[in-house]
C-alpha positions in Angstrom: -7.7 90.4 -5.4 -6.2 88.3 -8.3 -7.2 84.7 -8.3 -4.5 82.0 -7.0 -5.6 79.2 -9.2 -5.1 81.8 -12.3 -1.9 82.8 -11.3 -0.8 79.2 -11.1 -2.3 78.9 -14.6 0.1 82.2 -15.7 3.1 80.6 -14.4 2.4 76.6 -15.6 1.9 78.3 -18.8 5.1 80.2 -18.9 6.9 77.4 -18.0 5.3 75.0 -20.9 5.9 77.8 -23.6 2.5 77.7 -24.9 -0.9 76.7 -23.5 -1.9 73.9 -24.8 1.6 72.4 -23.3 0.6 73.7 -20.2 -3.2 72.5 -20.5 -1.9 68.8 -21.3 0.6 69.0 -18.2 -2.9 70.1 -15.7 -5.0 67.5 -18.1 -7.2 70.3 -19.1 -8.5 71.4 -22.1 -6.8 74.3 -23.7 -10.1 76.3 -24.2 -10.3 75.8 -20.4 -7.1 77.3 -19.5 -7.8 80.7 -22.0 -10.3 81.2 -20.2 -9.2 81.3 -17.2 -6.2 83.3 -18.2 -8.4 85.6 -20.0 -10.0 86.8 -16.6 -7.4 87.1 -15.5 -6.4 89.6 -18.0 -9.8 91.1 -17.2 -8.9 91.3 -13.5 -6.0 93.0 -14.0 -7.2 95.1 -16.7 -4.5 94.3 -19.2 -2.9 91.4 -21.4 -0.2 89.0 -19.8 0.5 86.7 -23.0 1.2 87.5 -26.4 -0.1 84.8 -28.5 1.4 83.3 -31.9 1.9 80.4 -33.9 4.7 79.0 -32.1 3.2 79.2 -28.7 3.2 82.3 -26.3 5.6 85.1 -24.7 4.9 86.9 -21.5 3.6 90.8 -22.0 5.7 93.2 -20.0 3.0 93.1 -17.2 2.6 89.1 -17.3 6.7 89.2 -16.5 6.3 91.3 -13.7 3.2 88.9 -12.4 5.4 85.6 -12.7 7.4 85.8 -9.9 4.9 87.2 -8.1 2.7 83.7 -9.0 5.8 81.4 -8.6 6.1 82.3 -5.4 2.2 81.8 -4.2 2.2 78.4 -5.8 5.4 77.3 -4.2 4.1 79.0 -1.1 1.0 76.7 -1.6 2.5 73.5 -2.2 4.9 73.6 0.7 1.6 74.4 2.3 0.4 71.4 1.3 3.4 69.0 1.5 3.5 70.3 5.5 0.3 68.9 5.5 0.1 66.3 4.0 3.6 65.1 5.7 1.9 65.3 9.3 -0.5 63.1 8.0 2.1 61.0 6.6 0.4 60.9 3.0 3.7 63.1 1.3 5.4 60.6 -1.1 9.4 60.9 -0.6 10.5 63.1 -3.8 13.0 65.3 -5.1 13.5 66.6 -8.9 16.9 68.4 -9.6 17.2 70.4 -12.6 21.1 70.4 -13.9 22.9 72.1 -16.1 24.1 69.8 -19.6 27.9 69.5 -18.7 26.6 68.5 -14.9 24.3 66.3 -15.9 27.5 64.3 -17.0 30.1 64.9 -14.5 28.9 66.3 -11.2 25.7 65.0 -10.9 25.2 61.0 -11.7 27.9 59.7 -8.8 25.4 61.8 -6.3 22.4 60.6 -7.9 23.5 57.4 -7.5 25.0 57.6 -4.1 21.4 59.2 -2.8 19.7 56.5 -4.8 21.3 53.6 -2.8 20.8 55.4 0.7 17.1 56.7 -0.4 16.2 53.7 -2.4 12.3 54.5 -1.7 12.5 58.1 -2.7 11.1 59.0 -6.2 14.0 60.7 -8.2 13.5 63.0 -11.1 15.8 65.3 -13.3 15.2 68.2 -15.9 17.6 69.5 -18.2 17.9 73.0 -17.9 20.4 75.6 -19.3 21.4 78.4 -17.3 20.1 80.6 -16.0 16.6 78.8 -16.6 15.5 77.4 -13.6 14.8 79.8 -10.6 11.8 80.7 -11.5 10.7 76.4 -11.0 12.3 76.5 -8.2 10.0 79.2 -7.2 6.8 77.2 -7.5 8.3 74.3 -6.3 8.6 72.5 -9.5 12.3 72.2 -8.5 13.8 71.0 -5.2 16.8 71.6 -6.6 18.9 73.2 -9.3 22.4 73.2 -10.4 23.6 76.6 -12.5 26.3 77.9 -13.3 27.9 81.3 -14.1 30.8 81.8 -16.7 33.0 84.8 -15.7 31.8 88.1 -16.5 28.7 86.9 -17.1 25.5 88.6 -14.2 24.3 86.4 -11.8 20.3 86.0 -12.0 18.4 87.5 -8.9 17.9 84.6 -6.5 14.3 85.6 -6.0 14.5 84.9 -2.6 15.5 82.0 -2.8 19.4 80.8 -1.2 22.2 80.4 -4.2 25.3 78.6 -2.3 28.2 78.2 -4.3 29.1 74.4 -4.5 32.5 74.4 -6.6 34.7 76.8 -9.2 35.6 74.6 -12.2 38.9 75.7 -14.4 38.9 75.3 -18.0 41.6 74.1 -20.4 42.6 74.5 -23.6 42.6 71.6 -25.7 44.1 70.7 -29.1 44.1 67.7 -31.4 47.1 65.4 -30.3 50.2 66.3 -32.5 48.8 70.0 -33.3 52.0 72.3 -33.6 51.3 74.3 -31.2 51.1 72.2 -28.2 54.6 72.4 -28.1 54.8 76.2 -27.7 56.4 76.9 -24.9 54.5 79.8 -23.4 51.4 79.6 -25.2 48.9 82.6 -25.6 45.8 83.5 -27.2 47.7 86.1 -29.6 49.3 82.9 -30.9 46.4 81.0 -31.7 44.7 84.0 -33.6 45.0 81.7 -36.7 43.2 78.7 -35.2 39.7 77.6 -36.0 37.9 77.6 -32.4 35.1 75.3 -31.3 32.5 76.9 -29.3 28.6 77.6 -28.7 26.8 80.4 -30.7 26.8 84.2 -30.1 24.7 84.6 -26.3 25.8 80.8 -25.5 28.1 81.1 -22.2 31.3 79.7 -23.1 30.9 82.0 -26.6 30.4 85.0 -24.5 33.2 83.7 -22.3 36.1 83.1 -25.4 35.1 86.4 -26.7 36.1 88.5 -23.2 39.0 86.9 -23.1 39.9 87.3 -26.7 39.2 90.8 -26.1 41.6 91.2 -23.1 44.0 90.1 -25.1 43.5 91.7 -27.6 43.2 89.2 -30.2 40.1 88.3 -32.4 39.4 84.6 -32.8 37.5 82.1 -35.3 35.0 80.7 -34.3 34.5 77.7 -37.2 32.1 74.8 -35.4 29.2 76.0 -32.7 27.7 73.6 -30.5 27.5 74.4 -26.9 27.7 70.7 -25.9 31.0 69.8 -24.7 31.2 66.1 -25.5 30.8 67.2 -29.6 33.8 70.0 -28.6 35.6 67.1 -27.3 35.0 65.4 -30.3 35.4 68.3 -32.8 39.0 68.1 -31.8 40.0 64.9 -31.2 39.2 64.7 -34.8 41.6 67.6 -35.7 39.0 70.4 -37.1 40.0 72.9 -34.3 40.4 73.6 -30.7 38.6 74.9 -27.5 38.5 75.6 -24.1 36.7 72.8 -22.0 35.9 72.7 -18.1 38.6 70.0 -16.6 36.2 68.0 -15.2 34.9 67.3 -18.6 38.0 65.9 -19.5 37.6 63.0 -17.4 35.5 61.5 -20.9 38.3 62.6 -23.5 40.6 60.3 -25.2 43.6 61.3 -24.2 46.0 59.9 -26.6 43.9 62.2 -29.0 44.0 65.5 -27.7 46.6 67.6 -25.9 45.8 69.9 -23.0 47.4 72.9 -22.2 46.6 76.2 -20.1 46.8 79.4 -22.0 49.4 81.8 -20.2 47.2 84.8 -20.6 43.4 83.1 -20.2 42.6 80.9 -17.6 38.9 81.0 -17.3 36.8 79.4 -14.4 33.4 79.1 -13.6 31.4 78.7 -10.5 29.2 76.4 -10.3 26.1 76.7 -7.6 23.4 75.0 -6.3 19.9 76.9 -5.9 17.1 75.9 -3.3 14.2 77.3 -1.0 15.6 79.1 2.0 14.0 76.7 4.5 14.7 73.2 2.1 13.5 70.0 3.0 16.0 67.3 4.5 16.3 65.2 1.2 17.8 68.5 -0.1 19.9 69.5 2.3 21.7 65.5 1.9 21.6 65.9 -1.9 23.7 69.0 -1.5 25.9 67.4 1.0 26.8 64.7 -2.1 27.1 67.9 -4.4 30.0 68.9 -2.1 32.0 66.3 -2.2 35.0 65.9 -4.5 34.3 63.8 -7.4 
């Protein structure tokens, strides 16, 4: 039978991206972590890690084992919390993972309301870009994950977790103030084919969404500036450097006098925002989900 402690170490190393990072977090020496992982590999008869100068990556065996390791670690932590709660020893805490734009628009008000009602609860917020974070929920490193899905993108396997739709937010087309195309009555992607666009780099969800919309419209768009940060995108558009699609919630922080907000007649993308948690969430998680479901 595999050793649960060694499986827990594998999960820690996978989350940290390096043996040294996991060792620091666990207050172990890197050599002690390496020795335990070597014993795990001997038990399995196969390597679980590829070691390189920048850290480690999981082998196919390690990848297959990681989901089980995260589930086992999560169940052990749940058992410990249950006992400590019965003994009145469990400190109240809530760890939330979120992607950047939700961390600007959706999360602060919900956390502030939660803090006012529960001043004794220790709150922790982690910045995670989708699809990352599911494994951290499985292992109970996260109590709650806020994640998204762009049009056409597949949803990750929930891995036995509960995933709920919180809201769907539409994207708006933004142009610099005074842009000539902003006066066009029926604006289309085809009419914008010669413009400089601002979006993420290839592989980033907002870039994939833009490319899918352009393909559906039968046009080739030119991405001149690459960033996944919507605050940077807003600043670049305000400076007159290009045009972009941004989530509507982000526009509340834009300088309305410096941008034009429109809808493209042939492209109306919508992004779904989900929360992910264990199937038996505690009362703090349930309350936070309810707060996130409230209107902004």
